[in-house]
Structures are given as structure tokens and as C-alpha cells.
VMD Tcl script that draws the C-alpha trace (Angstrom):
set ca {
  {-95.38 -1.61 -50.88}
  {-92.47 0.16 -52.57}
  {-94.69 2.98 -53.80}
  {-95.02 4.27 -50.22}
  {-91.28 4.43 -49.50}
  {-90.53 7.62 -51.46}
  {-93.34 9.77 -49.95}
  {-92.42 8.67 -46.41}
  {-88.73 9.36 -46.98}
  {-89.47 12.78 -48.46}
  {-91.74 13.65 -45.52}
  {-89.01 12.66 -43.00}
  {-86.40 14.75 -44.83}
  {-88.64 17.87 -44.89}
  {-89.47 17.38 -41.23}
  {-85.76 17.18 -40.26}
  {-84.90 20.31 -42.25}
  {-87.66 22.26 -40.59}
  {-86.56 21.12 -37.13}
  {-82.96 22.14 -37.82}
  {-84.07 25.51 -39.17}
  {-86.23 26.23 -36.13}
  {-83.50 25.10 -33.72}
  {-80.90 27.36 -35.34}
  {-83.24 30.30 -35.30}
  {-84.41 29.82 -31.71}
  {-80.95 29.21 -30.19}
  {-79.28 31.95 -32.22}
  {-76.36 29.61 -33.07}
  {-73.75 30.59 -35.69}
  {-73.71 28.66 -38.96}
  {-71.45 25.67 -39.20}
  {-69.73 27.12 -42.28}
  {-68.12 30.53 -42.52}
  {-66.23 32.20 -45.40}
  {-62.45 32.02 -44.94}
  {-62.12 35.82 -44.82}
  {-64.78 36.22 -42.14}
  {-63.54 36.24 -38.52}
  {-65.73 34.92 -35.71}
  {-67.38 37.49 -33.51}
  {-65.62 37.96 -30.14}
  {-67.21 36.29 -27.16}
  {-68.25 39.03 -24.67}
  {-68.00 36.52 -21.82}
  {-64.31 35.82 -22.49}
  {-61.92 38.42 -21.09}
  {-58.59 37.78 -22.82}
  {-56.70 40.35 -20.72}
  {-57.57 38.54 -17.50}
  {-56.02 35.26 -18.65}
  {-52.53 34.48 -17.26}
  {-49.52 34.49 -19.58}
  {-48.76 31.18 -21.23}
  {-45.34 29.83 -20.25}
  {-44.30 27.03 -22.56}
  {-41.71 24.40 -21.65}
  {-38.17 25.20 -22.69}
  {-37.25 23.86 -26.14}
  {-34.91 20.93 -25.66}
  {-31.91 20.81 -27.96}
  {-29.72 18.64 -25.71}
  {-30.59 15.71 -23.48}
  {-28.59 15.73 -20.23}
  {-27.75 12.20 -19.11}
  {-25.37 12.44 -16.15}
  {-23.31 15.07 -14.32}
  {-20.26 14.35 -12.17}
  {-18.85 17.15 -10.00}
  {-15.61 17.44 -8.02}
  {-15.75 20.48 -5.74}
  {-13.64 22.12 -3.05}
  {-14.09 25.47 -1.31}
  {-12.21 28.67 -0.55}
  {-13.97 29.92 2.59}
  {-12.08 33.21 2.78}
  {-12.84 34.31 -0.77}
  {-16.25 32.58 -0.82}
  {-15.42 30.70 -3.98}
  {-15.72 27.12 -5.16}
  {-13.27 25.27 -7.41}
  {-15.16 22.82 -9.57}
  {-14.57 20.18 -12.20}
  {-17.63 18.95 -14.06}
  {-18.03 16.01 -16.41}
  {-21.28 16.23 -18.34}
  {-22.67 13.31 -20.34}
  {-25.19 14.37 -22.95}
  {-26.54 13.77 -26.44}
  {-28.67 15.70 -28.94}
  {-32.32 15.58 -27.96}
  {-33.59 15.13 -31.52}
  {-31.83 17.07 -34.27}
  {-28.11 16.57 -34.96}
  {-25.90 19.28 -33.47}
  {-22.25 20.19 -33.10}
  {-22.69 22.57 -30.14}
  {-23.49 22.28 -26.45}
  {-25.12 25.28 -24.78}
  {-24.82 25.43 -20.99}
  {-25.97 27.88 -18.33}
  {-22.99 29.05 -16.24}
  {-23.44 32.35 -14.40}
  {-20.52 34.42 -13.17}
  {-17.84 31.75 -13.48}
  {-14.24 31.66 -14.58}
  {-13.82 28.97 -17.21}
  {-10.33 27.48 -17.13}
  {-10.62 24.59 -19.55}
  {-13.17 22.76 -21.69}
  {-12.32 19.38 -23.19}
  {-13.88 16.28 -24.73}
  {-13.24 13.07 -22.81}
  {-12.32 10.26 -25.16}
  {-13.34 6.62 -24.75}
  {-11.29 3.49 -25.28}
  {-12.22 2.02 -28.66}
  {-11.94 -1.53 -27.30}
  {-13.90 -0.71 -24.13}
  {-16.55 2.03 -24.63}
  {-17.16 2.28 -20.89}
  {-13.53 3.10 -20.10}
  {-12.20 6.64 -20.57}
  {-8.66 7.09 -21.85}
  {-6.26 9.62 -20.38}
  {-6.07 11.73 -23.52}
  {-8.58 14.52 -23.96}
  {-9.19 17.02 -26.74}
  {-9.48 20.68 -25.84}
  {-12.63 22.26 -27.23}
  {-13.27 25.77 -28.45}
  {-15.91 27.74 -26.56}
  {-17.46 31.18 -26.19}
  {-18.47 32.47 -22.77}
  {-20.28 35.73 -21.97}
  {-20.58 35.31 -18.19}
  {-24.00 33.68 -18.42}
  {-23.99 31.12 -21.22}
  {-21.17 28.75 -22.16}
  {-21.34 27.75 -25.84}
  {-19.08 24.78 -26.61}
  {-18.01 23.65 -30.07}
  {-18.05 19.84 -29.91}
  {-15.69 19.52 -32.85}
  {-18.09 17.51 -35.00}
  {-21.78 16.83 -35.41}
  {-23.50 14.33 -33.13}
  {-26.82 12.56 -33.68}
  {-29.37 11.62 -31.04}
  {-28.00 8.07 -30.93}
  {-24.53 9.33 -29.96}
  {-23.56 10.49 -26.49}
  {-20.48 12.47 -25.52}
  {-18.70 13.57 -22.35}
  {-17.51 17.15 -21.85}
  {-15.08 18.13 -19.08}
  {-15.11 21.68 -17.65}
  {-12.62 23.12 -15.16}
  {-14.11 26.26 -13.61}
  {-14.28 28.62 -10.64}
  {-17.63 29.59 -9.08}
  {-17.87 33.09 -7.53}
  {-21.43 33.48 -6.20}
  {-20.75 36.54 -4.05}
  {-19.24 38.41 -6.98}
  {-22.27 38.22 -9.27}
  {-23.24 41.52 -10.85}
  {-26.95 40.62 -10.79}
  {-28.26 38.35 -8.03}
  {-31.91 38.69 -9.04}
  {-34.31 36.84 -6.78}
  {-38.00 36.88 -5.95}
  {-40.33 37.65 -3.07}
  {-39.70 34.20 -1.61}
  {-35.94 34.02 -2.24}
  {-34.35 37.45 -2.33}
  {-31.14 36.24 -4.01}
  {-30.62 33.64 -6.69}
  {-26.87 33.20 -6.34}
  {-27.31 29.47 -5.78}
  {-24.31 28.87 -3.48}
  {-24.14 30.42 0.01}
  {-21.22 30.72 2.44}
  {-22.51 31.23 6.00}
  {-20.10 32.88 8.48}
  {-17.10 31.95 6.31}
  {-14.62 33.96 8.39}
  {-16.02 33.17 11.83}
  {-13.66 32.25 14.65}
  {-13.61 28.43 15.03}
  {-13.92 28.93 18.80}
  {-17.24 30.70 18.19}
  {-18.73 27.87 16.17}
  {-21.78 27.44 18.43}
  {-22.99 31.03 18.02}
  {-21.74 31.57 14.46}
  {-21.44 28.17 12.77}
  {-19.68 27.99 9.43}
  {-21.82 26.43 6.74}
  {-22.08 26.05 2.99}
  {-25.35 25.21 1.33}
  {-27.08 25.56 -2.02}
  {-30.49 26.75 -3.16}
  {-31.19 25.76 -6.74}
  {-34.88 26.38 -7.30}
  {-35.74 27.07 -9.98}
  {-32.76 28.17 -12.08}
  {-29.97 29.11 -9.66}
  {-27.73 26.04 -9.63}
  {-25.99 27.26 -12.79}
  {-24.05 29.65 -10.52}
  {-22.01 26.77 -9.10}
  {-22.39 23.99 -11.69}
  {-22.46 24.35 -15.49}
  {-25.67 22.72 -16.67}
  {-28.84 23.22 -18.68}
  {-30.72 24.87 -15.85}
  {-34.25 24.07 -17.00}
  {-36.88 22.14 -15.02}
  {-37.78 19.93 -17.98}
  {-34.28 18.42 -18.09}
  {-33.74 15.14 -16.23}
  {-30.38 13.57 -15.36}
  {-28.57 11.46 -12.78}
  {-25.73 13.02 -10.79}
  {-22.88 12.49 -8.38}
  {-20.72 14.87 -6.36}
  {-17.28 14.46 -4.81}
  {-17.14 17.06 -2.00}
  {-13.71 17.82 -0.56}
  {-13.66 19.78 2.71}
  {-12.05 19.83 6.13}
  {-12.37 16.53 7.94}
  {-14.32 18.09 10.83}
  {-17.29 18.95 8.63}
  {-20.24 16.78 7.65}
  {-21.47 16.86 4.06}
  {-24.89 16.22 2.60}
  {-26.03 15.77 -0.98}
  {-28.48 13.87 -3.17}
  {-28.88 10.12 -3.09}
  {-26.53 7.86 -1.14}
  {-23.11 8.43 0.43}
  {-21.04 5.88 -1.48}
  {-17.69 6.36 0.22}
  {-15.45 8.73 2.20}
  {-11.73 9.16 1.65}
  {-9.32 10.99 3.95}
  {-6.63 12.97 2.13}
  {-3.03 13.68 3.10}
  {-3.67 17.41 3.53}
  {-6.18 16.90 6.35}
  {-9.26 17.10 4.15}
  {-11.84 14.44 3.35}
  {-13.64 13.68 0.09}
  {-17.21 12.41 0.29}
  {-18.77 10.75 -2.73}
  {-22.53 11.19 -3.09}
  {-24.49 9.63 -5.93}
  {-28.11 9.96 -7.10}
  {-29.14 7.24 -9.57}
  {-32.72 8.42 -10.17}
  {-33.17 11.06 -12.90}
  {-33.99 14.52 -11.55}
  {-34.06 18.16 -12.66}
  {-30.80 20.13 -12.37}
  {-32.30 22.56 -9.85}
  {-32.74 19.66 -7.39}
  {-29.00 19.01 -7.09}
  {-27.94 20.17 -3.63}
  {-25.08 20.06 -1.16}
  {-24.49 21.24 2.37}
  {-21.35 21.43 4.49}
  {-21.23 22.13 8.23}
  {-20.67 20.80 11.73}
  {-23.89 18.83 11.75}
  {-24.90 16.00 14.06}
  {-25.72 12.67 12.44}
  {-28.69 10.83 13.95}
  {-29.26 7.34 12.54}
  {-32.48 5.34 12.60}
  {-32.44 2.28 14.80}
}
mol new
graphics top color blue
foreach p $ca { graphics top sphere $p radius 0.5 }
foreach p [lrange $ca 0 end-1] q [lrange $ca 1 end] { graphics top cylinder $p $q radius 0.2 }
display resetview
């Protein structure tokens, strides 16, 4: 019985080799192995020039966690006074710097908010001023020491937003200006509010919110946020999430506190101020 095994096996092997040889020859397929210095022949059916440009996601160096904003407006000068508290941590590699997008602002102060050693959730009154470099577009902050990805920190920034004084407003076919923050009829007569209503609103898509809030203005960032909007008591405000509370101030203004607890991209942060009508669901 065993004497027939070798001839049968040899016959099957020769038959397989012949089938593979004929298949390769008939289908004109390239060999499976190619010398390392030999490049594959270009495919005439593949037009490289017609393929769209590849746009990779932005490299993440910092992980934004939460942004708190306190804002008030100067209608006449079309400016916004802002105070931002940004909670962040290194995304992966240790770093001692925080790089933020901040277009056309005046930076008044940058500081590190310190926590109570006995209660990590509580912030103490003392802060440490931080060194920074600002070129009108990017705010580079020296954190004072190196942080790892398991350590978070809170940076405070006092700034002035001047959207109508930008040297380059950019834009696209859909949105002709990317100044982010818009003052509508800022100097209109209050008696003419029906024909020329005064409004403030934002347009952040896709990278325009950095005109009025220092942030990492990239769609692949995700954070929670809250905004304290101070304006005249006659105006209605609108922002992301829920309206937590409203506080009337001694100077005739009102501060509305909006909070969004679901992580979202920075360009989705919005606010609007105007004499709107509130209609509630029954």
C-alpha cells in the first residue's frame, strides 16, 4: 500500500505546479516576490492627480477638559471683555507648555489657578502668574513645570476680544468672514429696535471661535463648557446646554449662567444676545 503513496503525491505536486504556471501566464499577474530595488509598475487605471488631498486629523498635544468663560460686551467699540478658565492635561507625552489659538486679542493676564491641598476640588485665592508669548494668533503659555497625562491643570486668562479689528477676516464661499463674534446694529437707536434690532451672536464653524475665546480650535478636541454672560437686563441670552441661573447686578445688568455637560468640539460653543421672545413648550 505504501509503495503507491510517493508516486501519487509526486503526480499531485506536478499537477499543481503546472496549474499555477498556466494561471500566472494566462492572467498576466505579477510575481508574488519582487527584488527590493524594483518598483512596481504604475497602474494606468489609477489617476493620482484626480484624487483629493488627504487632510489628516490635527495632532493632539493637549487634551481640553473644560472651559469656563465670563464675558461682557462693549457695544460701541464692538469688543468683548473675557475671562477664561481652561482645564486641560497633556494628551500623551509630558509637556510644560500650553498652546492656544487666540486671534486678534489683547492678553492682559495669564495665571495658574492653584488648588487647596486638603481639598483638590476647591481653588484657593492665590494664583501664580505665568510667562507667555503671543503673536496675535497663537498664545504659547509656559506652565512653569512639566505635567504628565495623569495630571490636570487650570489656566486663567484675562483678555479682550476685538473681532471687528482683525487684520485678516478670511472666510469661505459659505461664510464670507470668519471673525467668530458679530455685533449687529450696535449703535442703533433703542427706539428703532423693531427695524434695527441690536444683537450679538457667534459663528464658530469650523475654526472661528478662537477670535472670542482662547482655545484649541480644532474639531477633534472635545470638552465641556459653561458661560457666564453679563448684559443689559432687557436682553435675552442663549448658549449651549441648560440655563442654570440668572443673577441681577447692582449696575442694571444681569448675568446668565449657561452650562453644557456633554463633551463637544470648541467650534460648537455659541452665544446670542438680543431682544428675543421666549416661547415655552406646554
